[in-house]
C-alpha positions in Angstrom: 0.0 0.0 0.0 1.4 3.4 -1.0 0.7 6.3 1.3 1.3 10.0 0.8 3.8 11.9 3.0 2.4 13.2 6.3 3.2 16.7 7.5 2.1 18.8 10.5 0.1 22.0 10.1 1.6 23.9 13.0 -0.8 26.8 12.5 -3.7 24.5 13.3 -1.8 23.0 16.2 -1.3 26.5 17.7 -4.9 27.5 17.0 -6.1 24.4 18.9 -3.9 25.2 21.8 -5.0 28.8 21.9 -8.7 27.8 21.8 -8.2 25.6 24.8 -6.3 28.3 26.7 -8.9 31.0 25.8 -11.6 28.7 27.1 -9.9 28.3 30.4 -9.3 32.0 30.7 -12.9 32.7 30.0 -14.0 30.1 32.6 -11.8 31.7 35.3 -12.9 35.2 34.5 -16.5 34.1 34.8 -15.6 32.7 38.3 -14.0 35.9 39.3 -17.1 37.9 38.2 -19.4 35.5 40.0 -17.4 35.8 43.2 -17.7 39.5 43.3 -13.9 39.9 43.6 -12.3 42.8 41.7 -9.6 41.7 39.2 -6.9 44.3 38.5 -4.5 43.7 35.6 -1.1 45.2 35.9 2.4 45.0 37.4 2.6 45.4 41.2 5.2 46.2 43.7 5.2 46.9 47.5 5.8 50.5 48.6 5.2 49.8 52.3 3.8 47.0 54.5 0.7 45.5 52.9 0.6 48.4 50.4 1.0 47.8 46.7 1.4 50.2 43.8 0.1 48.7 40.5 1.1 50.0 37.1 -2.1 49.2 35.2 -2.1 47.5 31.9 -4.5 50.1 30.5 -2.3 52.9 31.8 -2.0 54.8 35.0 -1.3 53.6 38.5 -3.3 52.5 41.5 -2.3 52.1 45.1 -3.9 49.2 47.0 -3.7 48.7 50.8 -5.2 45.8 52.7 -5.4 44.1 56.0 -4.2 40.8 54.5 -2.0 40.1 51.5 -1.6 36.8 49.7 1.4 36.4 47.3 1.1 33.9 44.5 3.6 35.3 42.1 5.0 32.1 40.6 8.3 31.4 38.9 9.9 31.8 35.5 12.2 29.7 33.4 15.9 30.0 34.2 18.4 30.8 31.5 21.8 29.3 32.5 24.7 31.7 32.5 26.3 30.3 29.4 28.2 32.6 27.0 26.0 33.5 24.1 22.9 31.7 25.3 20.8 34.7 26.4 21.8 36.5 23.2 20.5 33.5 21.2 17.0 34.3 22.4 16.3 30.7 23.4 12.8 29.3 23.6 11.3 28.5 27.0 8.2 26.5 27.5 6.2 29.7 27.0 7.6 30.3 23.5 7.6 26.6 22.6 3.9 26.5 23.0 3.4 29.5 20.8 5.3 28.4 17.7 3.3 28.4 14.4 6.2 26.6 12.6 8.0 23.3 13.1 11.7 23.5 14.1 13.8 21.4 11.7 16.2 20.5 14.6 15.2 21.4 18.1 18.0 21.2 20.8 16.5 20.9 24.3 18.7 21.9 27.2 17.5 19.9 30.2 16.4 16.3 30.5 13.9 16.9 33.3 10.1 16.9 33.2 9.5 20.0 31.0 12.3 19.1 28.7 11.1 15.5 28.1 7.5 16.4 27.6 8.3 19.0 24.9 11.1 17.0 23.4 8.7 14.1 22.8 5.9 16.4 21.6 8.1 18.1 19.0 9.6 14.8 17.8 6.2 13.5 17.2 5.2 16.6 15.4 8.1 16.0 13.0 11.2 17.8 14.4 14.6 16.3 14.7 15.3 16.6 18.5 18.5 16.5 20.6 18.4 16.6 24.4 21.4 17.8 26.3 21.5 16.9 30.0 24.4 17.6 32.3 23.4 14.9 34.8 24.3 11.3 34.2 20.7 10.3 33.6 17.4 11.7 32.6 14.9 12.8 35.3 17.7 12.5 37.8 15.4 12.9 40.8 13.8 9.5 39.9 15.1 6.1 40.7 17.6 4.6 38.2 15.2 2.1 36.7 12.7 4.9 36.0 15.4 7.1 34.4 16.5 4.2 32.3 13.0 3.5 31.1 12.6 7.2 30.1 15.9 7.1 28.2 14.9 4.0 26.3 11.5 5.6 25.4 13.0 8.8 23.9 15.8 6.9 22.1 13.2 4.5 20.6 11.4 7.6 19.2 14.6 8.8 17.5 15.5 11.5 20.0 19.3 12.0 20.3 20.3 12.2 24.0 23.6 13.5 25.4 24.0 12.7 29.0 26.7 14.1 31.3 27.2 16.9 28.8 27.9 20.5 29.7 27.2 23.4 27.4 30.2 25.7 27.2 29.0 28.4 24.7 26.2 29.1 22.3 26.4 30.9 18.9 23.6 32.1 16.6 20.0 32.7 17.3 17.2 30.4 17.9 14.9 30.2 14.9 17.7 31.2 12.6 20.3 28.6 13.4 22.1 27.8 16.6 25.4 26.2 17.5 26.1 24.7 21.0 29.6 23.9 22.0 29.5 21.2 24.6 31.9 19.2 26.8 31.0 15.6 26.6 30.8 13.1 29.5 34.1 11.8 28.4 35.7 15.2 28.6 35.9 15.8 24.9 34.5 18.7 22.8 31.5 18.6 20.4 29.4 21.1 18.5 25.7 20.5 18.0 24.0 22.5 15.2 20.3 23.1 15.3 17.6 25.4 14.1 16.2 26.2 17.6 17.2 25.8 21.2 14.7 25.3 24.1 15.9 25.8 27.6 14.3 23.7 30.3 16.8 24.0 33.1 14.9 24.9 36.2 12.9 27.8 37.6 13.5 31.1 39.3 11.0 32.8 41.7 9.4 36.1 40.7 10.7 37.8 43.8 13.1 40.4 42.5 12.3 44.1 42.1 8.8 44.0 43.7 9.7 45.7 47.0 9.4 42.6 49.3 12.0 44.2 51.6 9.7 47.2 52.1 6.9 44.8 53.0 9.0 43.1 55.6 8.9 39.8 53.6 12.1 37.7 54.0 13.5 35.5 51.3 15.4 32.2 51.7 18.9 31.4 50.3 17.4 30.5 46.9 15.3 33.7 46.7 12.0 32.0 47.4 9.7 33.6 49.9 10.4 32.1 53.4 7.3 30.7 55.0 6.4 28.5 57.9 4.2 25.4 57.6 1.1 27.5 57.7 2.5 29.5 54.7 2.9 32.7 56.8 5.7 35.0 55.8 7.9 37.0 58.1 5.5 40.0 57.7 2.3 40.0 59.7 -0.8 39.2 57.7 1.1 38.3 54.6 1.0 34.7 53.2 2.7 33.2 50.2 1.2 30.4 48.0 2.6 28.0 45.4 5.9 28.0 43.6 7.1 31.4 45.0 6.9 29.9 48.5 8.9 26.8 47.6 5.9 24.5 47.4 6.1 21.6 44.9 5.9 23.1 41.4 2.5 21.7 40.5 -0.9 23.5 40.1 -2.5 20.9 42.5 0.1 21.8 45.2 -0.7 25.5 44.8 -4.4 24.8 45.1 -3.8 22.9 48.4 -1.7 25.8 49.6 -4.9 28.0 49.2 -6.9 25.5 51.1 -4.4 25.5 54.0 -4.6 29.2 54.3 -8.4 29.4 53.8 -9.1 26.8 56.5 -6.7 28.4 59.0 -8.3 31.8 58.5 -11.6 30.0 59.4 -10.1 28.7 62.7 -8.5 25.5 61.4 -5.1 24.1 62.2 -3.8 22.9 58.8 -0.2 22.8 57.8 1.9 21.7 54.8 3.8 19.1 56.9 3.5 15.6 55.6 1.4 16.3 52.6 1.1 13.5 50.1 1.6 15.3 46.8 1.5 13.2 43.6 2.7 14.2 40.2 2.6 13.0 36.6 5.0 13.5 33.8 2.8 13.8 30.7 5.0 11.9 28.2 3.5 9.0 26.4 3.4 6.7 28.3 3.1 8.7 31.5 5.2 8.6 34.6 3.4 9.1 37.8 4.6 8.9 41.4 3.4 9.5 44.9 5.2 9.0 48.2 8.8 7.7 48.6 11.0 6.4 45.8 13.7 3.8 46.5 16.3 6.5 46.5 14.3 8.6 49.0 13.9 5.6 51.3 17.7 4.9 51.1 18.6 8.5 51.9 16.2 8.6 54.8 17.3 5.2 56.2 13.8 3.8 55.9 13.6 0.0 55.4 11.1 -1.0 52.7 9.9 -4.0 50.8 9.7 -3.4 47.1 7.7 -5.0 44.3 7.7 -4.4 40.6 5.3 -5.5 37.8 5.9 -5.1 34.1 3.1 -3.3 32.3 2.9 -6.2 29.8 1.5 -8.3 32.7 -1.5 -5.9 33.0 -4.0 -7.4 30.6 -5.5 -3.9 29.7 -2.1 -3.0 28.2 -2.4 -5.8 25.7 -5.9 -4.7 24.6 -4.6 -1.2 23.8 -1.2 -2.4 22.5 0.6 -0.2 25.0 2.9 -2.6 26.9 5.9 -0.4 27.7 6.8 0.3 31.3 6.3 -1.0 34.8 4.7 -0.4 38.2 6.6 -0.3 41.5 5.4 -0.2 45.1 7.2 0.4 48.3 5.8 -1.0 51.6 7.2 -0.6 55.1 9.5 -3.4 56.1 8.1 -3.5 59.6 4.4 -3.2 58.7 1.9 -3.1 55.8 1.8 0.6 55.2 2.2 1.7 51.5 5.1 4.2 51.5 5.4 4.9 47.8 4.2 4.1 44.3 5.6 4.8 40.8 4.2 3.8 37.4 5.6 4.3 34.0 2.9 3.3 31.6 -0.5 4.1 30.0 -2.9 6.0 32.2 -0.4 6.3 35.0 -1.8 9.6 36.1 -5.2 8.0 36.8 -3.8 4.8 38.5 -1.6 6.8 40.9 -4.7 8.4 42.4 -6.0 4.9 43.4 -2.8 4.2 45.4 -2.7 7.8 46.8 -6.3 7.3 48.1 -5.3 4.1 49.8 -2.3 5.8 51.4 -4.4 8.7 52.6 -6.9 6.3 54.2 -4.1 4.4 55.9 -5.1 1.2 54.1 -2.6 -1.7 54.3 -1.2 -2.8 51.0 -3.3 -6.0 51.3 -6.4 -3.9 50.8 -5.3 -3.2 47.2 -3.8 -6.7 46.8 -7.2 -8.3 47.6 -9.5 -5.7 46.1 -11.9 -6.7 43.2 -10.9 -4.1 40.5 -12.7 -3.8 37.2 -11.4 -6.0 34.4 -9.8 -5.0 32.1 -8.4 -1.8 33.4 -4.8 -0.5 34.1 -5.7 -0.2 37.8 -6.4 -4.0 37.8 -2.6 -4.4 37.8 -2.4 -3.2 41.3 -3.6 -6.5 42.6 -0.8 -8.4 40.9 1.7 -5.7 41.9 0.9 -5.9 45.6 0.8 -9.6 45.5 4.5 -9.5 44.8 5.4 -7.6 48.0 7.9 -9.9 49.8 6.7 -11.3 53.2 7.9 -9.7 56.4 
């Protein structure tokens, strides 16, 4: 059978993305209007304790003073201090999601979560992709078996990966042609030529130049807002929420920060201590984790029992022809408490919620081991996984 060549219409890809975003913006604006809250658009900075001057987007300024102030100012993508890199106008995740063209060769600096998601996406859209990571493995915060599985995935899709590589200098301009001079893991020198460069090398809090010192708000050594476990800052009646407060950099963590503050203002005693915050890397297949990893347990000196299950053993994976990956569970060595779970496989972001719920309820792992779970689903694999936990 002869088929015609396939190409990606990036203008339509971008239009679809913008339609989704515009819909979300409209939904949130409607919620603001329904709440009766006033929404002021502009750039703000403190001029005194609990007093903010706003340069309005529509022109002019406005001064706001309140009894309580809540800071949720976020972070922005870090651009490493590499000669020539800033002048090359590199893409960050913001610009990468606004392209109406397909890079012929996209070089991604950073093999973490953002870098891997965008690297895979652009590879599947049709770009040649090279990932440059200065650590010895991808997603270095994960266990070694997880990192190895991610590496195999991206390599199988034709993504070139350079591990243990350090960028020495950059020349050119992203979108017009870029050259990156790198020191390889072996100590040699190499130049990588591409059309575009995307930087996914960490985040920096939006705390500079907004007068936090005038507000009496203290920063920590990394320039994040210093808070206690109730998210209170050093200034009276000023709280910080989300990434700027050093919370896990996920929307769901920021939302829970809001709930901690809201409940405490109503007389509650909630804190951020001991929160069970899951996350999902939205590659295909997904990587999801909650609780401890094996590396975490080792560092903290916690004895665990570990079980793994290949995804191919989950019957649902065969019905959808998606058999890559594995599940892994950690259970206390001295009891039946579930301490951690990781899954690299289809629908991992949904399955992790099942284990998280069991952990929040204090359910012993035998509860999931013996549960009757719908067949055929990916969650059904949890029974087989927890059946593999070694006996005490």
